[in-house]
Backbone atoms as SQL, in Angstrom:
CREATE TABLE atoms (id INTEGER PRIMARY KEY, chain TEXT, resi INTEGER, resn TEXT, atom TEXT, x REAL, y REAL, z REAL);
INSERT INTO atoms VALUES
  (1, 'A', 1, 'MET', 'N', 0.843, -1.171, 0.000),
  (2, 'A', 1, 'MET', 'CA', 0.000, 0.000, 0.000),
  (3, 'A', 1, 'MET', 'C', 0.889, 1.235, 0.000),
  (4, 'A', 2, 'TYR', 'N', 0.469, 2.236, -0.733),
  (5, 'A', 2, 'TYR', 'CA', 1.192, 3.502, -0.860),
  (6, 'A', 2, 'TYR', 'C', 0.400, 4.536, -0.068),
  (7, 'A', 3, 'VAL', 'N', 1.023, 5.119, 0.946),
  (8, 'A', 3, 'VAL', 'CA', 0.342, 6.042, 1.852),
  (9, 'A', 3, 'VAL', 'C', 1.039, 7.394, 1.810),
  (10, 'A', 4, 'THR', 'N', 0.246, 8.449, 1.792),
  (11, 'A', 4, 'THR', 'CA', 0.779, 9.798, 1.906),
  (12, 'A', 4, 'THR', 'C', 0.064, 10.489, 3.056),
  (13, 'A', 5, 'LEU', 'N', 0.850, 11.099, 3.938),
  (14, 'A', 5, 'LEU', 'CA', 0.291, 11.974, 4.958),
  (15, 'A', 5, 'LEU', 'C', 0.543, 13.397, 4.481),
  (16, 'A', 6, 'VAL', 'N', -0.525, 14.138, 4.332),
  (17, 'A', 6, 'VAL', 'CA', -0.425, 15.515, 3.857),
  (18, 'A', 6, 'VAL', 'C', -0.705, 16.436, 5.040),
  (19, 'A', 7, 'TYR', 'N', 0.290, 17.219, 5.396),
  (20, 'A', 7, 'TYR', 'CA', 0.189, 18.150, 6.518),
  (21, 'A', 7, 'TYR', 'C', -0.240, 19.513, 5.981),
  (22, 'A', 8, 'VAL', 'N', -1.338, 20.023, 6.540),
  (23, 'A', 8, 'VAL', 'CA', -1.942, 21.255, 6.034),
  (24, 'A', 8, 'VAL', 'C', -2.127, 22.243, 7.183),
  (25, 'A', 9, 'HIS', 'N', -1.702, 23.480, 6.942),
  (26, 'A', 9, 'HIS', 'CA', -1.927, 24.576, 7.890),
  (27, 'A', 9, 'HIS', 'C', -2.633, 25.673, 7.101),
  (28, 'A', 10, 'VAL', 'N', -3.890, 25.935, 7.459),
  (29, 'A', 10, 'VAL', 'CA', -4.654, 26.961, 6.756),
  (30, 'A', 10, 'VAL', 'C', -4.749, 28.215, 7.618),
  (31, 'A', 11, 'LYS', 'N', -5.076, 29.309, 6.980),
  (32, 'A', 11, 'LYS', 'CA', -5.360, 30.539, 7.723),
  (33, 'A', 11, 'LYS', 'C', -6.581, 30.255, 8.600),
  (34, 'A', 12, 'ALA', 'N', -6.538, 30.691, 9.837),
  (35, 'A', 12, 'ALA', 'CA', -7.603, 30.384, 10.793),
  (36, 'A', 12, 'ALA', 'C', -8.993, 30.718, 10.255),
  (37, 'A', 13, 'GLU', 'N', -9.105, 31.846, 9.580),
  (38, 'A', 13, 'GLU', 'CA', -10.412, 32.264, 9.067),
  (39, 'A', 13, 'GLU', 'C', -10.891, 31.411, 7.885),
  (40, 'A', 14, 'CYS', 'N', -10.033, 30.559, 7.385),
  (41, 'A', 14, 'CYS', 'CA', -10.371, 29.710, 6.236),
  (42, 'A', 14, 'CYS', 'C', -10.689, 28.269, 6.624),
  (43, 'A', 15, 'ALA', 'N', -10.636, 27.946, 7.898),
  (44, 'A', 15, 'ALA', 'CA', -10.796, 26.556, 8.323),
  (45, 'A', 15, 'ALA', 'C', -12.118, 25.947, 7.863),
  (46, 'A', 16, 'ASP', 'N', -13.214, 26.653, 8.026),
  (47, 'A', 16, 'ASP', 'CA', -14.514, 26.097, 7.623),
  (48, 'A', 16, 'ASP', 'C', -14.593, 25.894, 6.115),
  (49, 'A', 17, 'ALA', 'N', -14.094, 26.839, 5.348),
  (50, 'A', 17, 'ALA', 'CA', -14.098, 26.702, 3.887),
  (51, 'A', 17, 'ALA', 'C', -13.189, 25.557, 3.456),
  (52, 'A', 18, 'PHE', 'N', -12.055, 25.389, 4.135),
  (53, 'A', 18, 'PHE', 'CA', -11.160, 24.276, 3.830),
  (54, 'A', 18, 'PHE', 'C', -11.864, 22.946, 4.090),
  (55, 'A', 19, 'ILE', 'N', -12.556, 22.850, 5.207),
  (56, 'A', 19, 'ILE', 'CA', -13.272, 21.613, 5.529),
  (57, 'A', 19, 'ILE', 'C', -14.315, 21.311, 4.466),
  (58, 'A', 20, 'ALA', 'N', -15.059, 22.297, 4.043),
  (59, 'A', 20, 'ALA', 'CA', -16.093, 22.082, 3.023),
  (60, 'A', 20, 'ALA', 'C', -15.484, 21.606, 1.710),
  (61, 'A', 21, 'ALA', 'N', -14.422, 22.253, 1.267),
  (62, 'A', 21, 'ALA', 'CA', -13.768, 21.851, 0.006),
  (63, 'A', 21, 'ALA', 'C', -13.152, 20.461, 0.136),
  (64, 'A', 22, 'THR', 'N', -12.584, 20.180, 1.285),
  (65, 'A', 22, 'THR', 'CA', -11.917, 18.901, 1.493),
  (66, 'A', 22, 'THR', 'C', -12.930, 17.770, 1.595),
  (67, 'A', 23, 'ARG', 'N', -14.096, 18.050, 2.126),
  (68, 'A', 23, 'ARG', 'CA', -15.145, 17.024, 2.195),
  (69, 'A', 23, 'ARG', 'C', -15.505, 16.550, 0.790),
  (70, 'A', 24, 'GLU', 'N', -15.644, 17.478, -0.139),
  (71, 'A', 24, 'GLU', 'CA', -15.980, 17.112, -1.522),
  (72, 'A', 24, 'GLU', 'C', -14.873, 16.254, -2.135),
  (73, 'A', 25, 'ASN', 'N', -13.631, 16.638, -1.914),
  (74, 'A', 25, 'ASN', 'CA', -12.499, 15.869, -2.423),
  (75, 'A', 25, 'ASN', 'C', -12.461, 14.484, -1.777),
  (76, 'A', 26, 'HIS', 'N', -12.694, 14.425, -0.481),
  (77, 'A', 26, 'HIS', 'CA', -12.723, 13.152, 0.241),
  (78, 'A', 26, 'HIS', 'C', -13.772, 12.208, -0.349),
  (79, 'A', 27, 'LEU', 'N', -14.990, 12.700, -0.527),
  (80, 'A', 27, 'LEU', 'CA', -16.075, 11.853, -1.028),
  (81, 'A', 27, 'LEU', 'C', -15.745, 11.282, -2.399),
  (82, 'A', 28, 'ALA', 'N', -15.229, 12.102, -3.287),
  (83, 'A', 28, 'ALA', 'CA', -14.886, 11.626, -4.634),
  (84, 'A', 28, 'ALA', 'C', -13.667, 10.713, -4.602),
  (85, 'A', 29, 'SER', 'N', -12.698, 11.019, -3.754),
  (86, 'A', 29, 'SER', 'CA', -11.470, 10.220, -3.691),
  (87, 'A', 29, 'SER', 'C', -11.739, 8.804, -3.211),
  (88, 'A', 30, 'THR', 'N', -12.671, 8.644, -2.273),
  (89, 'A', 30, 'THR', 'CA', -12.959, 7.308, -1.753),
  (90, 'A', 30, 'THR', 'C', -13.629, 6.415, -2.795),
  (91, 'A', 31, 'CYS', 'N', -14.088, 6.988, -3.889),
  (92, 'A', 31, 'CYS', 'CA', -14.691, 6.210, -4.975),
  (93, 'A', 31, 'CYS', 'C', -13.685, 5.826, -6.056),
  (94, 'A', 32, 'GLU', 'N', -12.465, 6.320, -5.958),
  (95, 'A', 32, 'GLU', 'CA', -11.453, 6.019, -6.970),
  (96, 'A', 32, 'GLU', 'C', -11.018, 4.554, -6.885),
  (97, 'A', 33, 'PRO', 'N', -10.812, 3.912, -8.053),
  (98, 'A', 33, 'PRO', 'CA', -10.234, 2.566, -7.991),
  (99, 'A', 33, 'PRO', 'C', -8.833, 2.667, -7.396),
  (100, 'A', 34, 'GLY', 'N', -8.495, 1.754, -6.537),
  (101, 'A', 34, 'GLY', 'CA', -7.180, 1.797, -5.922),
  (102, 'A', 34, 'GLY', 'C', -7.148, 2.540, -4.598),
  (103, 'A', 35, 'ASN', 'N', -8.187, 3.328, -4.291),
  (104, 'A', 35, 'ASN', 'CA', -8.205, 4.023, -3.014),
  (105, 'A', 35, 'ASN', 'C', -8.548, 3.040, -1.907),
  (106, 'A', 36, 'ARG', 'N', -7.759, 3.074, -0.845),
  (107, 'A', 36, 'ARG', 'CA', -8.002, 2.212, 0.312),
  (108, 'A', 36, 'ARG', 'C', -8.510, 3.002, 1.517),
  (109, 'A', 37, 'ARG', 'N', -8.047, 4.232, 1.667),
  (110, 'A', 37, 'ARG', 'CA', -8.512, 5.120, 2.740),
  (111, 'A', 37, 'ARG', 'C', -8.247, 6.553, 2.314),
  (112, 'A', 38, 'PHE', 'N', -9.077, 7.427, 2.788),
  (113, 'A', 38, 'PHE', 'CA', -8.854, 8.856, 2.594),
  (114, 'A', 38, 'PHE', 'C', -9.444, 9.543, 3.812),
  (115, 'A', 39, 'ASP', 'N', -8.644, 9.650, 4.857),
  (116, 'A', 39, 'ASP', 'CA', -9.101, 10.217, 6.122),
  (117, 'A', 39, 'ASP', 'C', -8.674, 11.676, 6.223),
  (118, 'A', 40, 'VAL', 'N', -9.525, 12.468, 6.815),
  (119, 'A', 40, 'VAL', 'CA', -9.233, 13.877, 7.045),
  (120, 'A', 40, 'VAL', 'C', -9.253, 14.093, 8.558),
  (121, 'A', 41, 'LEU', 'N', -8.133, 14.547, 9.090),
  (122, 'A', 41, 'LEU', 'CA', -7.976, 14.732, 10.533),
  (123, 'A', 41, 'LEU', 'C', -7.740, 16.204, 10.842),
  (124, 'A', 42, 'ARG', 'N', -8.301, 16.646, 11.947),
  (125, 'A', 42, 'ARG', 'CA', -8.097, 18.027, 12.398),
  (126, 'A', 42, 'ARG', 'C', -7.350, 17.993, 13.723),
  (127, 'A', 43, 'ASP', 'N', -6.357, 18.826, 13.844),
  (128, 'A', 43, 'ASP', 'CA', -5.556, 18.909, 15.058),
  (129, 'A', 43, 'ASP', 'C', -6.444, 19.349, 16.234),
  (130, 'A', 44, 'ALA', 'N', -6.426, 18.576, 17.310),
  (131, 'A', 44, 'ALA', 'CA', -7.255, 18.894, 18.472),
  (132, 'A', 44, 'ALA', 'C', -6.803, 20.171, 19.170),
  (133, 'A', 45, 'ALA', 'N', -5.523, 20.494, 19.088),
  (134, 'A', 45, 'ALA', 'CA', -4.986, 21.672, 19.768),
  (135, 'A', 45, 'ALA', 'C', -4.970, 22.923, 18.890),
  (136, 'A', 46, 'ASP', 'N', -4.972, 22.741, 17.571),
  (137, 'A', 46, 'ASP', 'CA', -4.908, 23.875, 16.638),
  (138, 'A', 46, 'ASP', 'C', -5.877, 23.607, 15.492),
  (139, 'A', 47, 'PRO', 'N', -7.076, 24.181, 15.546),
  (140, 'A', 47, 'PRO', 'CA', -8.102, 23.882, 14.546),
  (141, 'A', 47, 'PRO', 'C', -7.811, 24.381, 13.132),
  (142, 'A', 48, 'ALA', 'N', -6.673, 25.019, 12.927),
  (143, 'A', 48, 'ALA', 'CA', -6.278, 25.446, 11.583),
  (144, 'A', 48, 'ALA', 'C', -5.280, 24.473, 10.956),
  (145, 'A', 49, 'ARG', 'N', -4.990, 23.378, 11.654),
  (146, 'A', 49, 'ARG', 'CA', -4.047, 22.368, 11.137),
  (147, 'A', 49, 'ARG', 'C', -4.784, 21.051, 10.908),
  (148, 'A', 50, 'PHE', 'N', -4.435, 20.435, 9.774),
  (149, 'A', 50, 'PHE', 'CA', -5.092, 19.205, 9.352),
  (150, 'A', 50, 'PHE', 'C', -4.047, 18.217, 8.843),
  (151, 'A', 51, 'VAL', 'N', -4.430, 16.949, 8.849),
  (152, 'A', 51, 'VAL', 'CA', -3.636, 15.908, 8.212),
  (153, 'A', 51, 'VAL', 'C', -4.585, 15.111, 7.331),
  (154, 'A', 52, 'LEU', 'N', -4.189, 14.902, 6.087),
  (155, 'A', 52, 'LEU', 'CA', -4.928, 14.018, 5.194),
  (156, 'A', 52, 'LEU', 'C', -4.155, 12.710, 5.128),
  (157, 'A', 53, 'TYR', 'N', -4.829, 11.614, 5.419),
  (158, 'A', 53, 'TYR', 'CA', -4.226, 10.285, 5.352),
  (159, 'A', 53, 'TYR', 'C', -4.778, 9.628, 4.096),
  (160, 'A', 54, 'GLU', 'N', -3.926, 9.513, 3.090),
  (161, 'A', 54, 'GLU', 'CA', -4.345, 8.991, 1.790),
  (162, 'A', 54, 'GLU', 'C', -3.651, 7.658, 1.549),
  (163, 'A', 55, 'ALA', 'N', -4.415, 6.581, 1.410),
  (164, 'A', 55, 'ALA', 'CA', -3.844, 5.255, 1.163),
  (165, 'A', 55, 'ALA', 'C', -4.379, 4.722, -0.162),
  (166, 'A', 56, 'TYR', 'N', -3.461, 4.328, -1.013),
  (167, 'A', 56, 'TYR', 'CA', -3.795, 3.770, -2.325),
  (168, 'A', 56, 'TYR', 'C', -3.107, 2.423, -2.484),
  (169, 'A', 57, 'ALA', 'N', -3.649, 1.592, -3.336),
  (170, 'A', 57, 'ALA', 'CA', -3.082, 0.258, -3.564),
  (171, 'A', 57, 'ALA', 'C', -1.670, 0.339, -4.135),
  (172, 'A', 58, 'SER', 'N', -1.390, 1.394, -4.901),
  (173, 'A', 58, 'SER', 'CA', -0.070, 1.514, -5.524),
  (174, 'A', 58, 'SER', 'C', 0.281, 2.986, -5.717),
  (175, 'A', 59, 'ALA', 'N', 1.553, 3.222, -5.998),
  (176, 'A', 59, 'ALA', 'CA', 2.002, 4.576, -6.305),
  (177, 'A', 59, 'ALA', 'C', 1.303, 5.103, -7.551),
  (178, 'A', 60, 'ALA', 'N', 1.043, 4.211, -8.513),
  (179, 'A', 60, 'ALA', 'CA', 0.340, 4.626, -9.740),
  (180, 'A', 60, 'ALA', 'C', -1.081, 5.086, -9.419),
  (181, 'A', 61, 'ASP', 'N', -1.753, 4.405, -8.495),
  (182, 'A', 61, 'ASP', 'CA', -3.102, 4.825, -8.093),
  (183, 'A', 61, 'ASP', 'C', -3.059, 6.184, -7.397),
  (184, 'A', 62, 'ALA', 'N', -2.045, 6.394, -6.565),
  (185, 'A', 62, 'ALA', 'CA', -1.900, 7.690, -5.889),
  (186, 'A', 62, 'ALA', 'C', -1.645, 8.804, -6.903),
  (187, 'A', 63, 'GLN', 'N', -0.838, 8.514, -7.903),
  (188, 'A', 63, 'GLN', 'CA', -0.572, 9.502, -8.943),
  (189, 'A', 63, 'GLN', 'C', -1.825, 9.785, -9.766),
  (190, 'A', 64, 'ALA', 'N', -2.592, 8.733, -10.054),
  (191, 'A', 64, 'ALA', 'CA', -3.835, 8.910, -10.813),
  (192, 'A', 64, 'ALA', 'C', -4.797, 9.832, -10.067),
  (193, 'A', 65, 'HIS', 'N', -4.787, 9.767, -8.748),
  (194, 'A', 65, 'HIS', 'CA', -5.624, 10.658, -7.929),
  (195, 'A', 65, 'HIS', 'C', -5.329, 12.119, -8.263),
  (196, 'A', 66, 'LYS', 'N', -4.064, 12.439, -8.451),
  (197, 'A', 66, 'LYS', 'CA', -3.684, 13.829, -8.730),
  (198, 'A', 66, 'LYS', 'C', -4.110, 14.294, -10.120),
  (199, 'A', 67, 'ASP', 'N', -4.530, 13.367, -10.957),
  (200, 'A', 67, 'ASP', 'CA', -4.994, 13.705, -12.297),
  (201, 'A', 67, 'ASP', 'C', -6.512, 13.791, -12.393),
  (202, 'A', 68, 'THR', 'N', -7.211, 13.613, -11.273),
  (203, 'A', 68, 'THR', 'CA', -8.678, 13.641, -11.301),
  (204, 'A', 68, 'THR', 'C', -9.195, 15.078, -11.253),
  (205, 'A', 69, 'PRO', 'N', -10.352, 15.306, -11.859),
  (206, 'A', 69, 'PRO', 'CA', -10.946, 16.649, -11.796),
  (207, 'A', 69, 'PRO', 'C', -11.240, 17.101, -10.367),
  (208, 'A', 70, 'HIS', 'N', -11.672, 16.184, -9.495),
  (209, 'A', 70, 'HIS', 'CA', -12.005, 16.602, -8.127),
  (210, 'A', 70, 'HIS', 'C', -10.753, 17.002, -7.346),
  (211, 'A', 71, 'TYR', 'N', -9.630, 16.317, -7.568),
  (212, 'A', 71, 'TYR', 'CA', -8.392, 16.727, -6.885),
  (213, 'A', 71, 'TYR', 'C', -7.948, 18.101, -7.391),
  (214, 'A', 72, 'ARG', 'N', -7.975, 18.283, -8.699),
  (215, 'A', 72, 'ARG', 'CA', -7.530, 19.575, -9.255),
  (216, 'A', 72, 'ARG', 'C', -8.413, 20.717, -8.771),
  (217, 'A', 73, 'ALA', 'N', -9.725, 20.477, -8.686),
  (218, 'A', 73, 'ALA', 'CA', -10.641, 21.508, -8.187),
  (219, 'A', 73, 'ALA', 'C', -10.333, 21.820, -6.724),
  (220, 'A', 74, 'TRP', 'N', -10.079, 20.772, -5.924),
  (221, 'A', 74, 'TRP', 'CA', -9.729, 20.978, -4.513),
  (222, 'A', 74, 'TRP', 'C', -8.426, 21.764, -4.391),
  (223, 'A', 75, 'ARG', 'N', -7.401, 21.329, -5.116),
  (224, 'A', 75, 'ARG', 'CA', -6.085, 21.982, -5.061),
  (225, 'A', 75, 'ARG', 'C', -6.208, 23.472, -5.359),
  (226, 'A', 76, 'ASP', 'N', -6.954, 23.803, -6.398),
  (227, 'A', 76, 'ASP', 'CA', -7.102, 25.204, -6.783),
  (228, 'A', 76, 'ASP', 'C', -7.939, 25.991, -5.769),
  (229, 'A', 77, 'ALA', 'N', -8.967, 25.341, -5.227),
  (230, 'A', 77, 'ALA', 'CA', -9.843, 26.026, -4.272),
  (231, 'A', 77, 'ALA', 'C', -9.137, 26.324, -2.962),
  (232, 'A', 78, 'VAL', 'N', -8.299, 25.394, -2.491),
  (233, 'A', 78, 'VAL', 'CA', -7.676, 25.587, -1.173),
  (234, 'A', 78, 'VAL', 'C', -6.356, 26.345, -1.226),
  (235, 'A', 79, 'ALA', 'N', -5.787, 26.518, -2.390),
  (236, 'A', 79, 'ALA', 'CA', -4.480, 27.188, -2.490),
  (237, 'A', 79, 'ALA', 'C', -4.451, 28.539, -1.776),
  (238, 'A', 80, 'PRO', 'N', -5.444, 29.412, -1.963),
  (239, 'A', 80, 'PRO', 'CA', -5.371, 30.703, -1.271),
  (240, 'A', 80, 'PRO', 'C', -5.665, 30.627, 0.231),
  (241, 'A', 81, 'MET', 'N', -6.081, 29.461, 0.705),
  (242, 'A', 81, 'MET', 'CA', -6.394, 29.289, 2.126),
  (243, 'A', 81, 'MET', 'C', -5.166, 28.932, 2.960),
  (244, 'A', 82, 'MET', 'N', -4.086, 28.566, 2.300),
  (245, 'A', 82, 'MET', 'CA', -2.920, 28.052, 3.007),
  (246, 'A', 82, 'MET', 'C', -2.201, 29.134, 3.816),
  (247, 'A', 83, 'ALA', 'N', -1.861, 28.804, 5.064),
  (248, 'A', 83, 'ALA', 'CA', -1.016, 29.670, 5.883),
  (249, 'A', 83, 'ALA', 'C', 0.449, 29.394, 5.559),
  (250, 'A', 84, 'GLU', 'N', 0.722, 28.210, 5.047),
  (251, 'A', 84, 'GLU', 'CA', 2.059, 27.802, 4.595),
  (252, 'A', 84, 'GLU', 'C', 1.841, 26.670, 3.596),
  (253, 'A', 85, 'PRO', 'N', 2.813, 26.383, 2.754),
  (254, 'A', 85, 'PRO', 'CA', 2.621, 25.314, 1.772),
  (255, 'A', 85, 'PRO', 'C', 2.338, 23.976, 2.453),
  (256, 'A', 86, 'ARG', 'N', 1.412, 23.221, 1.892),
  (257, 'A', 86, 'ARG', 'CA', 1.141, 21.899, 2.449),
  (258, 'A', 86, 'ARG', 'C', 2.316, 20.975, 2.140),
  (259, 'A', 87, 'ALA', 'N', 2.490, 19.962, 2.977),
  (260, 'A', 87, 'ALA', 'CA', 3.630, 19.054, 2.827),
  (261, 'A', 87, 'ALA', 'C', 3.130, 17.620, 2.827),
  (262, 'A', 88, 'GLY', 'N', 3.452, 16.885, 1.771),
  (263, 'A', 88, 'GLY', 'CA', 3.096, 15.477, 1.678),
  (264, 'A', 88, 'GLY', 'C', 4.310, 14.609, 1.942),
  (265, 'A', 89, 'VAL', 'N', 4.130, 13.616, 2.798),
  (266, 'A', 89, 'VAL', 'CA', 5.203, 12.689, 3.123),
  (267, 'A', 89, 'VAL', 'C', 4.731, 11.292, 2.733),
  (268, 'A', 90, 'ALA', 'N', 5.503, 10.627, 1.870),
  (269, 'A', 90, 'ALA', 'CA', 5.126, 9.298, 1.376),
  (270, 'A', 90, 'ALA', 'C', 5.616, 8.205, 2.323),
  (271, 'A', 91, 'TYR', 'N', 4.774, 7.186, 2.486),
  (272, 'A', 91, 'TYR', 'CA', 5.093, 6.028, 3.309),
  (273, 'A', 91, 'TYR', 'C', 4.720, 4.760, 2.547),
  (274, 'A', 92, 'VAL', 'N', 5.302, 3.654, 2.958),
  (275, 'A', 92, 'VAL', 'CA', 4.897, 2.342, 2.463),
  (276, 'A', 92, 'VAL', 'C', 4.079, 1.709, 3.576),
  (277, 'A', 93, 'GLY', 'N', 2.814, 1.406, 3.281),
  (278, 'A', 93, 'GLY', 'CA', 1.944, 0.806, 4.278),
  (279, 'A', 93, 'GLY', 'C', 2.286, -0.664, 4.470),
  (280, 'A', 94, 'LEU', 'N', 2.494, -1.070, 5.710),
  (281, 'A', 94, 'LEU', 'CA', 2.827, -2.456, 6.018),
  (282, 'A', 94, 'LEU', 'C', 1.619, -3.268, 6.474),
  (283, 'A', 95, 'PHE', 'N', 0.829, -2.697, 7.378),
  (284, 'A', 95, 'PHE', 'CA', -0.356, -3.387, 7.896),
  (285, 'A', 95, 'PHE', 'C', -1.507, -2.398, 7.947),
  (286, 'A', 96, 'PRO', 'N', -2.702, -2.773, 7.591),
  (287, 'A', 96, 'PRO', 'CA', -3.059, -4.117, 7.156),
  (288, 'A', 96, 'PRO', 'C', -2.481, -4.433, 5.779),
  (289, 'A', 97, 'GLN', 'N', -2.289, -5.698, 5.536),
  (290, 'A', 97, 'GLN', 'CA', -1.759, -6.134, 4.246),
  (291, 'A', 97, 'GLN', 'C', -2.899, -6.363, 3.269),
  (292, 'A', 98, 'GLU', 'N', -2.602, -6.113, 2.014),
  (293, 'A', 98, 'GLU', 'CA', -3.579, -6.405, 0.956),
  (294, 'A', 98, 'GLU', 'C', -3.702, -7.914, 0.828),
  (295, 'A', 99, 'PRO', 'N', -4.910, -8.426, 0.583),
  (296, 'A', 99, 'PRO', 'CA', -5.065, -9.886, 0.401),
  (297, 'A', 99, 'PRO', 'C', -4.368, -10.407, -0.836);
């Protein structure tokens, strides 16, 4: 499994708009072939910080996600909301294992 944790810090006044845009991206992303999880987490101590946990069956599936209309719409919509550039860190998922 190919996993990316995306660390996001938005301007405080943009948190609600970020959540709304991200919900749409989340819903569409979970329908993609190859998607295993797409979790959206909000920092309990700082409500302007988020982590997206994106798990795909392969690196190719993760890359295909970036070519979808819903990802591109999300990327463009949230760009002006950022307090700092978002950072994606790639991981290799070990457990659970794919059957």
